[in-house]
ROBA-238503 format. One record per residue: x, y, z of N, C-alpha, C, O, CB in turn. Coordinates in steps of 0.001 Angstrom, whole numbers, padded with zeros to 6 digits, always signed. Glycine has a CB too. Example, Ala and Ser with C-alpha at 12.3 -4.5 7.8 and 13.67 -1.06 7.14 Angstrom:
+013190-005690+007800+012300-004500+007800+013200-003300+007800+014236-003319+008465+011308-004473+009046;+012850-002250+007080+013670-001060+007140+012900+000030+007870+013409+001138+008039+014084-000598+005725;
//
This chain:
-014454-021857-039374-014042-020873-040365-014666-021164-041727-014838-020259-042543-012523-020844-040480;-014999-022411-041966-015691-022755-043205-017044-022063-043256-017439-021549-044302-015862-024282-043330;-017757-022046-042135-019054-021368-042086-018884-019872-042334-019705-019270-043025-019741-021608-040726;-017831-019260-041782-017581-017831-042026-017392-017567-043506-017932-016598-044039-016347-017351-041244;-016627-018424-044179-016367-018235-045604-017653-018375-046409-017909-017574-047307-015318-019242-046099;-018458-019374-046100-019741-019555-046797-020646-018348-046569-021285-017857-047499-020446-020848-046319;-020695-017880-045334-021515-016719-045017-020985-015468-045712-021769-014629-046156-021567-016503-043504;-019665-015335-045810-019070-014189-046509-019488-014183-047978-019817-013128-048522-017527-014221-046394;-019480-015343-048623-019932-015429-050023-021401-015022-050140-021767-014277-051049-019731-016866-050574;-022235-015501-049235-023652-015141-049239-023812-013625-049086-024590-013000-049807-024406-015883-048107;-023073-013047-048148-023161-011601-047914-022745-010817-049150-023413-009851-049518-022287-011197-046721;-021651-011216-049799-021192-010518-051007-022251-010590-052107-022516-009607-052798-019861-011121-051510;-022849-011768-052255-023849-011964-053307-025129-011180-053050-025888-010911-053981-024178-013434-053440;-025375-010812-051801-026630-010152-051442-026445-008738-050905-027367-008179-050310-027352-010974-050423;-025270-008154-051108-025028-006768-050726-025042-006518-049228-025446-005445-048781-026038-005901-051365;-024605-007500-048450-024590-007371-046997-023165-007304-046470-022237-007792-047115-025336-008535-046350;-022992-006700-045298-021709-006713-044601-021693-007867-043615-022728-008230-043057-021449-005366-043877;-020517-008440-043401-020374-009531-042440-019597-009033-041225-018403-008744-041310-019661-010754-043087;-020295-008940-040096-019651-008542-038841-019199-009799-038113-019992-010714-037894-020619-007694-037945;-017927-009843-037740-017388-010966-036985-017344-010551-035516-016568-009674-035135-015962-011387-037510;-018162-011173-034712-018195-010874-033284-017170-011745-032579-016936-012882-032988-019615-011100-032692;-016561-011227-031533-015540-012029-030870-016059-012730-029623-015293-013018-028703-014368-011164-030509;-017361-013004-029592-017918-013784-028492-017214-015137-028446-016920-015730-029484-019464-013961-028651;-016954-015606-027265-016266-016878-027027-014769-016813-027323-014082-017826-027193-016894-017962-027869;-014241-015648-027716-012817-015581-028048-011939-015961-026865-010885-016572-027044-012455-014185-028526;-012362-015607-025670-011524-015883-024494-011306-017377-024288-010263-017792-023783-012157-015281-023244;-012288-018183-024679-012138-019635-024579-010982-020099-025459-010287-021062-025132-013448-020354-024985;-010784-019405-026576-009752-019798-027536-008433-019085-027286-007386-019731-027242-010221-019519-028947;-008461-017751-027119-007194-017007-027145-006636-016585-025789-005542-016022-025744-007372-015802-027961;-007316-016824-024713-006756-016433-023415-006204-017609-022623-005787-017447-021476-007807-015734-022595;-006198-018772-023218-005607-019943-022581-004116-019952-022896-003726-020192-024038-006295-021264-023063;-003290-019697-021906-001841-019574-022131-001201-020889-022569-000233-020877-023329-001160-019080-020866;-001722-022012-022106-001076-023295-022383-001520-023965-023680-000734-024679-024302-001332-024223-021255;-002759-023748-024096-003237-024450-025283-004132-023597-026182-004876-024137-027000-003983-025678-024869;-004069-022311-026043-004941-021446-026816-004330-021003-028134-003182-021316-028449-005303-020250-026009;-005124-020270-028889-004693-019653-030141-004665-018155-029887-005671-017595-029450-005647-020029-031356;-003567-017501-030142-003437-016064-029898-004413-015292-030788-004684-015698-031918-001980-015593-030153;-004940-014172-030273-005898-013389-031050-005298-012911-032366-006031-012725-033338-006382-012196-030239;-003992-012710-032421-003337-012313-033667-003626-013351-034755-003920-012991-035895-001802-012151-033456;-003543-014629-034406-003811-015714-035358-005298-015744-035718-005654-015912-036885-003371-017082-034769;-006161-015581-034716-007599-015535-034993-007946-014378-035926-008740-014544-036852-008390-015409-033687;-007358-013216-035687-007634-012049-036522-007262-012321-037978-008010-011968-038890-006869-010824-036000;-006112-012944-038191-005701-013271-039560-006660-014271-040197-007047-014112-041354-004273-013832-039570;-007043-015302-039444-007961-016316-039976-009311-015698-040322-009906-016035-041346-008149-017459-038962;-009796-014796-039475-011079-014168-039739-010997-013200-040912-011972-013036-041646-011571-013444-038500;-009848-012558-041099-009660-011717-042288-009690-012592-043538-010335-012242-044527-008318-010924-042206;-008999-013722-043498-008957-014613-044661-010316-015247-044956-010597-015610-046098-007922-015704-044441;-011160-015381-043930-012465-016009-044151-013510-015038-044691-014620-015453-045023-012963-016614-042864;-013169-013736-044785-014047-012805-045482-014861-011852-044635-015849-011300-045119-014951-013555-046291;-014480-011640-043383-015210-010686-042551-015017-009257-043032-013990-008929-043627-014768-010805-041103;-015999-008413-042775-015901-006994-043141-015484-006134-041957-014688-005209-042111-017233-006498-043693;-016015-006432-040786-015543-005763-039570-015604-006727-038406-016393-007672-038386-016379-004497-039267;-014722-006453-037411-014550-007363-036287-014267-006570-035018-013618-005525-035059-013413-008366-036565;-014748-007068-033909-014374-006489-032618-012895-006780-032395-012491-007934-032257-015255-007066-031443;-012104-005730-032363-010649-005903-032269-010116-005725-030856-008928-005936-030611-009960-004929-033183;-010973-005344-029934-010493-005007-028602-010000-003565-028591-009841-002947-029644-009370-005974-028158;-009761-003040-027405-009297-001660-027269-008265-001592-026151-007949-002597-025515-010484-000692-026984;-007758-000412-025928-006768-000227-024861-007426+000110-023529-006744+000197-022508-005782+000873-025242;-008746+000303-023527-009528+000526-022306-010828-000262-022426-011164-000744-023508-009814+002059-022076;-011549-000392-021339-012842-001066-021379-012737-002548-021062-011704-003033-020599-013475-000884-022733;-013819-003250-021320-013939-004656-020953-012942-005554-021689-012411-006493-021096-015342-005130-021226;-012684-005287-022948-011755-006097-023740-010396-005424-023828-009760-005422-024882-012315-006341-025147;-009966-004865-022735-008723-004101-022666-007513-004981-022944-007445-006132-022513-008584-003440-021302;-006563-004409-023673-005297-005078-023941-004167-004067-023942-004403-002866-023810-005348-005829-025279;-002946-004545-024091-001801-003640-024165-001928-002769-025411-002305-003251-026479-000463-004433-024181;-001610-001486-025266-001806-000530-026359-001065-000942-027629-001675-001014-028695-001348+000854-025926;+000229-001213-027538+001002-001539-028739+000529-002830-029394+000454-002912-030620+002476-001653-028394;+000210-003832-028592-000266-005107-029132-001618-004919-029818-001844-005454-030903-000375-006167-028012;-002517-004160-029186-003834-003904-029774-003697-003157-031092-004393-003478-032055-004715-003103-028803;-002812-002165-031153-002598-001442-032406-001986-002353-033466-002244-002177-034657-001695-000225-032174;-001183-003319-033045-000665-004317-033978-001785-005143-034586-001762-005423-035784+000331-005229-033280;-002786-005548-033765-003953-006274-034285-004680-005430-035315-005067-005917-036377-004913-006663-033143;-004862-004155-034987-005574-003244-035881-004870-003179-037233-005521-003251-038275-005676-001834-035257;-003545-003043-037224-002800-002998-038485-002914-004305-039259-003058-004287-040482-001334-002685-038218;-002851-005441-038561-002981-006738-039232-004342-006895-039894-004460-007547-040931-002758-007872-038239;-005349-006310-039307-006693-006400-039872-006891-005455-041047-007597-005789-041998-007721-006108-038808;-006283-004295-040990-006620-003208-041898-005656-003018-043060-006085-002769-044186-006699-001955-041138;-004363-003133-042800-003357-002733-043785-003018-003845-044777-003182-005030-044485-002100-002291-043078;-002538-003437-045962-002129-004398-046994-000742-004970-046738-000463-006116-047088-002159-003740-048360;+000126-004170-046127+001505-004597-045886+001905-004176-044482+001761-003010-044117+002480-003994-046946;+002403-005115-043697+002771-004845-042311+004204-005290-042084+004548-006446-042330+001810-005559-041327;+005037-004378-041615+006430-004697-041299+006529-005424-039961+005715-005204-039064+007283-003418-041272;+007518-006279-039837+007784-006966-038574+008058-005929-037484+008842-005000-037680+008986-007949-038717;+007409-006099-036344+007606-005216-035196+007215-005992-033942+006051-005987-033542+006765-003889-035334;+008179-006651-033331+007902-007518-032179+007270-006770-031016+006518-007361-030241+009177-008179-031714;+007559-005483-030879+006980-004719-029767+005460-004588-029907+004763-004338-028924+007620-003323-029694;+004952-004758-031127+003509-004686-031375+002910-006064-031652+001763-006168-032089+003224-003755-032550;+003678-007112-031401+003173-008466-031584+003157-008932-033024+002455-009887-033355+001809-008561-031034;+003918-008277-033886+003999-008670-035298+005372-009289-035505+006382-008586-035543+003764-007440-036272;+005401-010608-035639+006664-011346-035604+007293-011584-036964+008417-012080-037039+006452-012650-034944;+006600-011246-038037+007191-011310-039366+006447-010347-040281+005296-009994-040028+007149-012758-039930;+007120-009930-041343+006503-009040-042313+005365-009778-043005+005512-010938-043388+007545-008530-043347;+004236-009106-043162+003043-009727-043744+002590-008900-044934+002285-007715-044795+001898-009853-042693;+002548-009523-046099+002040-008874-047306+000723-009545-047679+000713-010702-048100+003076-008958-048487;-000385-008827-047527-001706-009392-047799-002062-009303-049278-003115-009795-049684-002764-008679-046969;-001218-008693-050081-001411-008540-051525-002781-007913-051778-002982-006752-051423-001285-009916-052261;-003724-008632-052374-005014-008031-052721-006150-008462-051795-007311-008158-052069-005369-008382-054141;-005837-009165-050702-006893-009601-049787-007481-008383-049075-006747-007621-048447-006345-010631-048755;-008785-008197-049168-009393-007017-048544-009143-006956-047040-009064-007982-046364-010885-007003-048809;-009023-005748-046542-008853-005545-045114-010170-005673-044371-011237-005790-044974-008239-004191-044848;-010074-005649-043064-011231-005736-042184-011247-004470-041335-010203-004037-040848-011189-007035-041290;-012417-003879-041156-012534-002680-040335-012549-003074-038862-013477-003750-038419-013810-001880-040703;-011539-002665-038094-011547-002962-036659-012607-002121-035946-012717-000920-036192-010151-002703-036042;-013375-002744-035074-014449-002066-034356-014115-002062-032866-013832-003110-032286-015826-002755-034619;-014148-000883-032250-013930-000794-030803-015045-001545-030098-016205-001487-030507-013873+000694-030325;-014688-002242-029050-015679-003077-028380-015382-003169-026894-014314-002762-026435-015716-004476-029002;-016319-003698-026161-016075-004007-024764-016361-002896-023786-015486-002533-023000-014701-004410-024605;-017567-002341-023807-017951-001368-022794-017359+000015-022997-017150+000738-022023-017557-001868-021465;-017088+000397-024220-016543+001728-024497-017646+002773-024308-018775+002586-024763-015952+001800-025944;-017312+003850-023648-018239+004963-023491-017466+006272-023642-016247+006260-023808-018966+004899-022111;-018165+007383-023584-017593+008687-023897-016367+009024-023047-015467+009707-023533-018637+009752-023715;-016305+008573-021810-015165+008896-020957-013903+008147-021374-012809+008501-020935-015495+008580-019512;-014031+007133-022201-012861+006399-022691-012221+007063-023917-011088+006734-024270-013257+004970-023034;-012914+007971-024554-012437+008541-025817-011019+009116-025753-010250+008872-026683-013376+009615-026257;-010624+009857-024724-009249+010372-024705-008195+009265-024761-007137+009457-025360-009033+011207-023462;-008464+008125-024155-007497+007018-024151-007434+006310-025497-006472+005591-025766-007852+006015-023064;-008441+006500-026350-008487+005814-027643-007783+006583-028747-007591+006044-029837-009914+005570-028042;-007397+007811-028500-006762+008606-029557-005266+008456-029543-004578+009057-030368-007124+010066-029418;
//
C-alpha cells in the first residue's frame, strides 16, 4: 500500500489517473481462514489514493452477491455510509473529505450482462 500511495502522489503531480487493478485479490480476500475481506481491501485502496478500481459485479467472472457488491460500491464512492449488515457494512463510515473511488465493472462483462447490472 505504500507503493500505491507513492504512485498516487506521482499521478496527482503529473495529471494522471491511478487505476487499481484487483489482480491477485483472490489470494488475499477469498481465503476464509486467513484472508482479508475485499471490503477491507477496498477501504485501504481508497485511502492509498486510487482513482478507480475493479469492484466486481453481480454477474460475470468476478461475480458476487448483489447486496454485498453494492455495499462495496458505496464504500468506494460515497462520503458517508450508514451501517447496513445486509450489504456487508458493519458500522457507519464517514470519509469526511477523502476523495471517492470510481468503481469499475470487471470480470468478463459483455452486452448480455447489462440487464443484470441495472
